[in-house]
C-alpha positions as CSV (number, residue, x, y, z in Angstrom):
1,M,57.5,158.8,72.9
2,S,59.5,155.7,72.0
3,N,58.9,152.2,73.4
4,D,62.5,152.3,74.6
5,A,61.8,155.3,76.7
6,V,58.8,153.6,78.2
7,E,60.6,150.4,79.0
8,L,63.6,152.2,80.5
9,F,61.3,154.3,82.8
10,W,59.4,151.2,84.0
11,A,62.7,149.3,84.5
12,L,64.1,152.1,86.7
13,L,60.8,152.4,88.6
14,E,60.7,148.7,89.4
15,S,64.4,148.7,90.4
16,S,63.6,151.5,92.9
17,K,66.0,153.8,91.0
18,Y,63.7,156.7,91.4
19,D,66.2,159.5,90.8
20,Q,67.3,157.9,87.5
21,A,63.7,157.5,86.5
22,R,63.0,161.2,87.1
23,S,66.0,162.3,85.1
24,N,65.3,160.1,82.1
25,V,61.7,161.1,81.5
26,P,61.3,162.3,77.8
27,K,59.5,165.6,77.2
28,D,56.6,163.8,75.5
29,F,56.2,161.1,78.2
30,N,52.6,159.8,78.6
31,W,51.9,159.9,82.3
32,N,48.9,157.6,81.9
33,V,50.8,154.8,80.2
34,L,50.1,151.3,81.6
35,H,52.9,148.8,82.4
36,P,53.6,147.0,79.1
37,T,52.9,143.5,80.6
38,K,51.4,143.9,84.0
39,K,48.9,146.6,82.8
40,I,49.0,148.6,86.0
41,T,49.1,152.4,86.3
42,L,52.2,154.4,87.3
43,L,50.7,155.4,90.6
44,V,49.5,151.9,91.6
45,A,53.0,150.6,90.7
46,A,54.6,153.3,92.8
47,C,52.4,152.6,95.8
48,R,54.4,149.7,97.2
49,F,54.7,149.0,100.9
50,P,58.2,150.0,102.1
51,D,60.7,148.0,104.2
52,D,62.1,151.0,106.1
53,N,61.8,154.7,106.7
54,K,64.2,155.7,103.9
55,E,62.4,153.7,101.3
56,E,59.0,155.1,102.6
57,T,60.2,158.7,102.1
58,A,61.5,157.8,98.6
59,I,58.2,156.2,97.6
60,L,56.2,159.2,99.0
61,N,58.3,161.6,97.1
62,L,57.9,159.5,93.9
63,I,54.1,159.5,94.2
64,E,53.9,163.2,94.9
65,W,56.1,163.9,91.8
66,L,54.0,161.6,89.6
67,V,50.8,163.4,90.6
68,K,52.3,166.8,90.0
69,S,53.6,165.7,86.7
70,G,50.2,164.6,85.4
71,A,49.6,161.0,86.4
72,S,45.9,160.5,86.8
73,L,44.4,159.6,90.2
74,S,41.3,158.1,88.5
75,Q,43.1,156.0,85.9
76,K,42.4,152.3,86.4
77,C,44.7,149.3,86.0
78,G,43.8,147.0,83.0
79,N,42.7,143.4,82.8
80,T,45.6,141.9,84.8
81,T,46.2,138.9,87.0
82,Y,48.9,140.5,89.0
83,C,48.5,141.4,92.7
84,W,50.4,142.6,95.7
85,T,50.7,139.9,98.4
86,M,51.7,140.2,102.1
87,W,51.8,137.7,104.9
88,T,50.7,137.9,108.5
89,E,53.0,136.9,111.4
90,D,51.4,133.5,111.5
91,G,51.9,132.9,107.8
92,E,48.4,133.8,106.5
93,E,48.5,135.2,103.0
94,I,46.6,138.4,102.2
95,S,46.6,140.2,98.8
96,V,44.8,142.9,96.7
97,D,44.4,142.4,93.0
98,Y,45.5,145.3,90.8
99,K,42.7,144.6,88.2
100,G,40.3,147.6,87.8
101,H,41.9,149.7,90.6
102,S,42.8,153.3,90.5
103,L,45.3,154.5,93.1
104,L,42.6,155.7,95.4
105,S,40.5,152.5,95.2
106,Y,43.7,150.4,95.6
107,I,44.5,152.3,98.9
108,E,40.9,151.8,100.1
109,A,41.0,148.1,99.3
110,W,44.1,147.6,101.4
111,K,42.5,149.6,104.3
112,L,39.4,147.4,104.2
113,L,41.5,144.3,104.1
114,F,43.5,145.3,107.1
115,F,40.3,146.2,109.1
116,D,38.8,142.8,108.1
117,H,41.6,141.3,110.2
118,K,40.8,143.4,113.3
119,E,42.3,140.8,115.6
120,K,45.7,141.6,114.0
121,I,45.1,145.3,113.5
122,Q,48.2,146.2,115.5
123,T,50.3,144.2,113.1
124,W,49.3,146.5,110.3
125,T,49.9,149.8,112.1
126,A,52.9,150.8,110.0
127,E,51.1,149.9,106.7
128,L,48.0,152.0,107.7
129,E,50.2,154.9,108.6
130,F,52.0,154.6,105.2
131,L,48.7,154.7,103.4
132,D,47.6,157.8,105.3
133,S,50.9,159.4,104.3
134,V,50.3,158.5,100.7
135,M,46.9,160.3,100.9
136,D,48.5,163.3,102.5
137,R,51.0,163.5,99.6
138,I,48.3,163.1,97.0
139,A,46.3,166.0,98.6
140,R,49.4,168.2,98.7
141,A,50.4,167.4,95.1
142,S,46.9,167.9,93.8
143,S,46.6,171.3,95.4
144,E,49.9,172.5,94.0
145,R,49.4,171.0,90.5
146,Q,46.7,173.4,89.3
147,V,48.3,176.7,90.3
148,R,47.5,178.6,87.1
149,P,44.9,178.2,84.3
150,R,45.9,176.1,81.3
151,A,44.3,175.6,77.9
152,S,44.4,172.7,75.6
153,V,45.8,173.6,72.2
154,D,45.4,171.7,69.0
155,E,48.6,170.1,67.8
156,G,48.1,171.9,64.4
157,I,48.2,175.3,66.1
158,L,51.5,174.4,67.8
159,E,52.9,173.4,64.5
160,I,52.0,176.8,63.1
161,W,53.8,178.5,66.0
162,E,56.8,176.3,65.5
163,K,57.0,177.4,61.9
164,F,56.6,181.0,63.0
165,L,59.5,180.5,65.4
166,H,61.7,179.1,62.6
167,A,60.7,181.7,60.0
168,T,64.1,183.4,60.3
169,A,63.5,185.5,57.2
170,S,60.9,187.5,59.1
171,H,63.0,187.8,62.3
172,D,64.0,191.4,63.0
173,L,65.8,191.1,66.3
174,D,69.3,189.7,66.9
175,I,70.1,188.3,70.4
176,E,73.8,188.1,70.8
177,A,74.5,185.3,73.2
178,A,77.8,184.1,74.7
179,D,78.5,181.7,71.9
180,G,76.5,183.0,68.9
181,C,73.5,184.9,67.6
182,V,69.9,183.8,67.9
183,T,67.1,185.7,66.1
184,A,63.5,186.3,66.9
185,H,60.5,188.6,66.2
186,A,60.9,191.9,68.1
187,Q,57.2,192.3,68.5
188,M,56.8,188.9,70.1
189,L,59.4,189.7,72.7
190,M,58.1,193.2,73.3
191,E,54.6,191.8,74.0
192,A,56.0,189.2,76.4
193,S,58.7,191.3,78.2
194,P,58.4,194.8,79.7
195,V,62.2,194.8,79.9
196,V,62.7,194.1,76.2
197,Q,59.9,196.6,75.3
198,A,61.7,199.3,77.3
199,M,65.0,198.5,75.4
200,L,63.4,198.6,72.0
201,V,61.0,201.5,72.4
202,S,63.1,203.9,74.5
203,P,66.1,205.8,72.9
204,M,68.6,203.1,73.8
205,K,71.2,201.5,71.6
206,E,69.1,198.3,71.2
207,R,66.4,200.3,69.5
208,Q,68.8,201.7,66.9
209,T,70.6,198.4,66.2
210,K,67.7,195.9,66.9
211,Q,70.3,193.9,68.7
212,I,70.4,192.8,72.3
213,K,73.6,191.5,73.9
214,I,73.4,188.9,76.7
215,K,77.0,187.6,77.0
216,D,76.3,185.6,80.1
217,T,73.8,183.3,78.4
218,S,74.4,180.5,76.0
219,S,72.7,180.4,72.6
220,C,71.1,177.0,73.7
221,A,69.5,178.7,76.7
222,V,68.2,181.6,74.5
223,T,66.8,179.1,72.1
224,L,65.1,177.2,74.9
225,F,63.6,180.4,76.2
226,L,62.2,181.3,72.7
227,E,60.8,177.8,72.2
228,V,58.9,177.9,75.4
229,L,57.7,181.5,74.6
230,Y,56.5,180.6,71.1
231,T,55.3,177.0,71.6
232,C,55.1,176.3,75.4
233,S,57.4,173.3,74.6
234,S,61.0,172.3,73.7
235,Q,62.1,170.5,70.6
236,G,65.2,169.2,72.3
237,D,66.0,167.5,75.6
238,P,67.7,170.3,77.6
239,D,69.9,169.5,80.6
240,Y,69.4,171.3,83.9
241,K,72.1,173.8,83.3
242,T,70.6,175.0,80.0
243,A,67.1,175.1,81.6
244,L,68.4,177.1,84.6
245,S,70.1,179.6,82.3
246,A,66.9,180.0,80.3
247,L,65.0,180.5,83.6
248,D,67.5,183.2,84.5
249,L,66.8,185.0,81.2
250,A,63.1,184.7,81.6
251,H,63.3,186.0,85.2
252,R,65.6,188.9,84.2
253,W,63.3,189.9,81.3
254,Q,60.2,189.5,83.6
255,V,58.4,186.9,81.3
256,E,56.5,185.3,84.2
257,V,54.7,182.7,82.1
258,V,58.0,181.3,80.8
259,V,59.4,181.4,84.4
260,E,56.6,179.3,85.6
261,I,56.8,176.8,82.7
262,L,60.5,176.4,83.1
263,A,60.3,176.0,86.9
264,D,57.8,173.2,86.4
265,F,60.1,171.5,83.9
266,I,63.2,171.9,86.2
267,E,61.3,170.3,89.1
268,G,61.5,167.0,87.2
269,L,65.3,167.4,86.8
270,I,66.0,167.4,90.6
271,T,68.5,164.6,91.4
272,E,71.3,164.3,94.0
273,E,73.7,165.8,91.5
274,T,71.5,168.8,90.5
275,F,69.9,169.4,93.8
276,A,72.2,172.1,95.2
277,T,72.3,174.2,92.0
278,I,68.5,174.0,91.5
279,A,67.7,174.8,95.1
280,E,70.0,177.8,95.1
281,H,68.3,179.2,91.9
282,A,64.9,178.6,93.3
283,S,65.7,180.4,96.6
284,L,67.4,183.3,94.9
285,K,64.4,183.9,92.6
286,G,61.7,183.2,95.3
287,L,60.2,180.4,93.2
288,D,57.9,178.9,95.9
289,R,56.8,175.7,94.2
290,L,60.4,174.8,93.1
291,Q,61.7,175.5,96.6
292,K,59.1,173.2,98.0
293,A,60.0,170.5,95.5
294,C,63.7,170.8,96.6
295,Q,62.7,170.6,100.2
296,S,60.6,167.5,99.6
297,F,63.4,165.8,97.6
298,G,66.1,166.8,100.1
299,L,64.2,165.5,103.1
300,G,63.8,162.1,101.4
301,N,67.4,161.7,100.3
302,A,69.9,160.4,102.8
303,A,73.0,161.7,100.9
304,I,71.6,165.2,100.8
305,Q,70.7,165.0,104.5
306,E,74.2,164.0,105.3
307,Q,75.7,166.9,103.3
308,L,73.3,169.3,105.0
309,G,74.5,168.0,108.4
310,K,78.1,168.8,107.3
311,G,77.1,172.2,106.1
312,D,78.3,171.4,102.6
313,F,75.6,173.4,100.8
314,P,75.4,177.2,100.3
315,K,73.8,179.1,103.2
316,I,70.7,180.0,101.1
317,V,70.1,176.2,100.4
318,R,70.6,175.3,104.1
319,A,68.1,178.0,105.0
320,L,65.4,176.1,103.1
321,F,65.6,173.2,105.6
322,Q,66.0,175.5,108.6
323,E,62.7,177.1,107.6
324,K,61.1,173.7,107.2
325,A,62.3,172.6,110.7
326,A,61.1,175.9,112.2
327,A,57.6,175.5,110.6
328,C,57.4,171.9,112.0
329,R,58.3,173.1,115.5
330,A,55.7,175.9,115.3
331,G,53.1,173.5,114.1
332,K,53.4,171.3,117.2
333,K,50.7,171.9,119.8
334,R,51.6,172.1,123.5
335,K,49.7,169.7,125.8
336,R,47.9,171.5,128.6
337,L,48.6,169.7,132.0
């Protein structure tokens, strides 16, 4: 991860350009990096008190995304003199130092400070409600982050698998994509995909030629699919169209682990520009986590809400928000009179 990438991410974060920050995250980004000068964590930096409802939703979405992406709730700010300062209606200054705080202890420090000013507690109602909303988002993100078991793999093992991926002399399967041929190990794909196994074991043409034709998929997408299958990573920086095409291939070939990995990656590519396409793919494939990520992003984005109101998106995308509204209505309790 380059210093330029880190500085760009922090600059976008501090400028409240959250969509740009999300779309410019490098694949090897360290989610526990401290601010280069302020020495504060990503989560503490993100937890800033909003000026209006729109900003509040954007901040809550950002915090949820950071937690899902891997930012640590227990990571503490470094030895810093920076703090967040607020003023009461009569001009009294109150502040919380960042030094030594994790996100959770930072939230608790603000709550204690507000309750220390009990005589003005009504002044801080909005701030206390915001902190409660932050805790709700943390809980939701934490419950969704560990949805499948993961293992830590030594970097040297990954390098061996990368070499295996690129050992084209031993490849015995040709995959004819829309714009060229990509090769792989037939046994690797047979073990991963019941669809490919059926093609290469049964008396089909693919078995005779050791060639699979997928003319609706680019070679870049096939390469990304194979990189994830072999190494659980990508050596490039794929755009959302390539990632979605690779996801289509993994889904079609029933390689569930690659589907899940790519869906997690695509979640970080959701922006105003990519929202409709990603939401449509997530809905068509029934990818629950990716659908929820699209819902969360869309609810917090004014431009998307405006387009939804105009009916600009495909029906299947609009249905995501109709379901969300119906769930909210169903969750409301009637008061007995």
